[in-house]
C-alpha positions as CSV (number, residue, x, y, z in Angstrom):
1,M,29.3,-35.2,162.2
2,A,28.2,-31.2,162.2
3,T,29.4,-27.5,163.0
4,T,28.4,-24.9,163.0
5,H,28.4,-21.2,161.8
6,R,28.9,-18.7,164.7
7,D,30.7,-16.2,163.0
8,S,28.6,-13.4,162.0
9,P,25.0,-12.5,162.6
10,P,22.0,-14.2,160.7
11,P,20.5,-12.7,157.7
12,E,18.0,-10.6,158.3
13,R,14.7,-13.2,157.1
14,E,15.7,-15.5,160.8
15,G,14.0,-12.1,162.1
16,F,10.6,-10.9,162.2
17,T,7.9,-10.6,158.9
18,W,4.6,-10.0,159.4
19,A,4.3,-12.5,156.9
20,K,5.3,-14.8,160.4
21,I,3.6,-12.8,162.8
22,S,0.6,-12.9,160.6
23,R,0.7,-17.2,160.5
24,F,1.4,-17.7,163.8
25,L,-1.5,-15.6,165.2
26,A,-3.9,-17.8,162.7
27,L,-3.1,-20.9,162.9
28,P,-4.8,-21.8,166.1
29,F,-8.2,-20.7,164.2
30,S,-7.4,-22.3,161.2
31,P,-7.0,-26.1,161.0
32,L,-6.7,-26.3,157.1
33,R,-3.3,-24.1,157.1
34,L,-1.9,-27.0,159.8
35,K,-2.6,-29.7,157.1
36,T,0.4,-32.3,157.0
37,F,1.1,-34.8,154.2
38,L,3.3,-36.8,156.6
39,S,4.7,-36.3,159.6
40,V,8.1,-38.8,160.2
41,Q,10.8,-38.7,163.5
42,K,14.2,-37.6,160.8
43,F,14.6,-36.9,157.2
44,E,15.5,-40.0,156.3
45,D,12.7,-41.5,157.5
46,I,10.9,-39.8,154.5
47,P,9.1,-42.9,152.1
48,I,10.5,-41.6,148.0
49,E,8.0,-43.9,146.8
50,S,5.2,-42.5,148.3
51,L,6.4,-38.7,147.2
52,L,6.4,-40.8,143.8
53,A,2.9,-42.4,143.9
54,K,1.1,-38.8,144.7
55,G,2.6,-37.6,142.0
56,I,5.6,-35.4,143.5
57,E,8.0,-34.1,141.4
58,G,10.1,-31.3,143.5
59,V,10.8,-31.4,147.1
60,L,12.0,-28.1,149.2
61,L,14.0,-28.5,152.1
62,D,14.6,-26.4,154.9
63,A,18.0,-27.0,156.4
64,D,17.8,-25.8,160.2
65,G,16.2,-28.8,162.5
66,T,15.2,-30.8,159.5
67,L,18.8,-31.7,157.8
68,G,20.7,-31.0,160.9
69,P,21.6,-28.8,163.9
70,H,20.8,-24.9,163.5
71,H,23.5,-23.4,160.9
72,A,25.4,-27.1,160.3
73,R,27.9,-26.4,157.9
74,E,28.5,-30.3,157.8
75,F,26.0,-33.2,156.9
76,N,25.5,-36.9,158.6
77,P,25.8,-38.9,155.9
78,S,23.0,-40.6,155.8
79,V,21.2,-37.2,155.1
80,V,23.5,-36.6,152.6
81,N,22.9,-40.5,150.8
82,H,18.7,-39.7,151.3
83,V,18.7,-36.7,149.3
84,R,20.8,-38.8,147.1
85,S,18.0,-40.9,146.2
86,M,16.1,-38.5,146.4
87,L,17.4,-37.4,142.6
88,E,17.9,-40.5,141.7
89,S,14.4,-41.2,142.4
90,G,14.0,-38.1,139.0
91,L,12.6,-35.6,142.3
92,K,14.0,-32.1,141.4
93,I,15.9,-31.5,144.6
94,A,16.0,-27.8,146.1
95,I,17.0,-26.4,149.8
96,Y,14.5,-23.2,150.7
97,T,15.9,-21.5,154.1
98,N,15.5,-18.5,156.4
99,A,19.7,-18.6,157.3
100,W,22.6,-18.5,155.9
101,E,23.0,-20.4,152.1
102,D,26.8,-20.6,152.2
103,R,27.1,-23.9,153.4
104,F,25.8,-26.6,151.4
105,Q,29.0,-28.3,149.1
106,A,27.7,-31.5,150.2
107,F,24.3,-30.9,148.1
108,E,25.5,-28.7,145.3
109,T,27.7,-31.3,144.2
110,L,24.5,-33.8,144.3
111,G,22.9,-30.9,141.6
112,V,20.5,-29.6,144.1
113,K,20.3,-25.6,143.9
114,I,19.6,-23.5,146.6
115,V,16.9,-21.0,147.0
116,S,18.6,-17.3,147.2
117,K,17.2,-13.9,147.0
118,V,13.6,-14.3,147.6
119,P,11.4,-13.8,150.6
120,A,11.6,-15.4,153.5
121,K,9.2,-18.6,154.7
122,P,7.0,-18.4,155.4
123,D,5.5,-15.6,152.0
124,R,4.2,-17.3,149.6
125,T,6.0,-15.1,147.2
126,G,9.3,-17.0,148.2
127,F,7.4,-20.9,147.9
128,Q,6.7,-19.7,144.5
129,V,10.1,-18.4,143.3
130,A,11.3,-21.2,145.0
131,M,9.4,-23.3,143.0
132,T,9.9,-22.2,139.8
133,E,12.8,-20.7,139.4
134,F,14.6,-23.1,141.7
135,L,12.9,-26.5,140.4
136,Q,11.5,-25.4,138.0
137,L,7.9,-26.7,137.7
138,Q,4.9,-24.6,137.6
139,D,2.1,-26.8,139.2
140,P,2.4,-26.6,143.5
141,A,-0.1,-29.4,144.2
142,K,3.5,-31.8,142.4
143,V,6.0,-30.3,145.2
144,C,6.6,-30.5,149.0
145,M,8.1,-28.8,151.6
146,V,9.4,-30.8,154.2
147,G,10.5,-28.7,157.5
148,D,10.7,-28.8,161.5
149,N,7.9,-25.5,161.8
150,Y,4.7,-24.4,160.9
151,V,5.4,-21.7,161.3
152,T,7.7,-21.2,158.4
153,D,7.9,-23.9,156.8
154,G,3.8,-25.0,157.0
155,G,3.4,-21.3,154.4
156,A,4.3,-24.1,152.1
157,I,0.8,-25.2,152.4
158,D,-1.1,-21.8,151.7
159,A,1.1,-21.7,148.6
160,G,-0.5,-25.3,147.7
161,M,1.7,-27.3,148.5
162,L,2.2,-30.7,150.7
163,F,4.5,-30.3,153.5
164,I,5.9,-32.8,155.6
165,Y,6.6,-32.7,159.3
166,V,9.9,-33.8,160.6
167,Q,11.1,-33.6,164.2
168,P,13.1,-30.7,164.6
169,I,17.1,-31.7,165.0
170,K,18.4,-30.1,168.6
171,G,20.9,-27.9,168.6
172,S,21.4,-24.4,169.9
173,E,18.4,-22.0,168.5
174,A,16.3,-18.9,169.8
175,L,14.5,-19.5,173.0
176,F,11.8,-17.4,170.7
177,H,12.1,-19.0,167.8
178,S,12.3,-22.8,169.7
179,A,8.5,-21.5,171.1
180,T,7.3,-20.2,168.5
181,R,8.2,-23.5,166.8
182,F,6.7,-25.0,169.1
183,L,3.3,-23.6,170.2
184,A,2.9,-23.9,166.0
185,Y,3.6,-28.2,167.0
186,L,1.0,-28.0,169.7
187,C,-2.1,-26.0,167.1
188,A,-0.8,-29.5,164.7
189,K,-1.1,-31.8,166.8
190,W,-4.6,-30.3,168.6
191,Y,-6.2,-31.2,165.1
192,N,-4.3,-33.8,163.9
193,P,-2.9,-35.8,167.1
194,K,-1.1,-38.7,164.7
195,I,1.5,-36.5,164.0
196,T,4.9,-37.0,165.2
């Protein structure tokens, strides 16, 4: 079961940034910026052995729409267990969200770091800091970002990381956010029809 946080306004990082706008406008003309390593129905479908075989050492996780509904404060046990399995396999894990960062105790108790005080996705600097300071890794080719949004989470591709697309979990989100996410998904699907 998931509960959501609605008592305070979303942080600035959920709003418009130049990095978001410019990436969104470029996507229809930039197939390389939509390159998808894996495409899965839900987070728990990510095969850990495939990540290890590719040489992945660290995983950045989007939260809203990926691990649970938007602004969720409780997460399905199967999601928490899959994160636990990733950690037990030796992967370093951090949650990198543009929304509230104070709701991931279930993951923090496992040793997951919560990325904070960095530029909003898809800014490359944010991904760089998340990798070096929170995962304590140096090679973006050994890091993947898991998310439901080619505009924001897909910015990891621009930073040299691999991108795993997860079909979004439905929940309350701004209509504009949902629309831009869907349009970016259609661009990715156009270039790669195998995306789920």
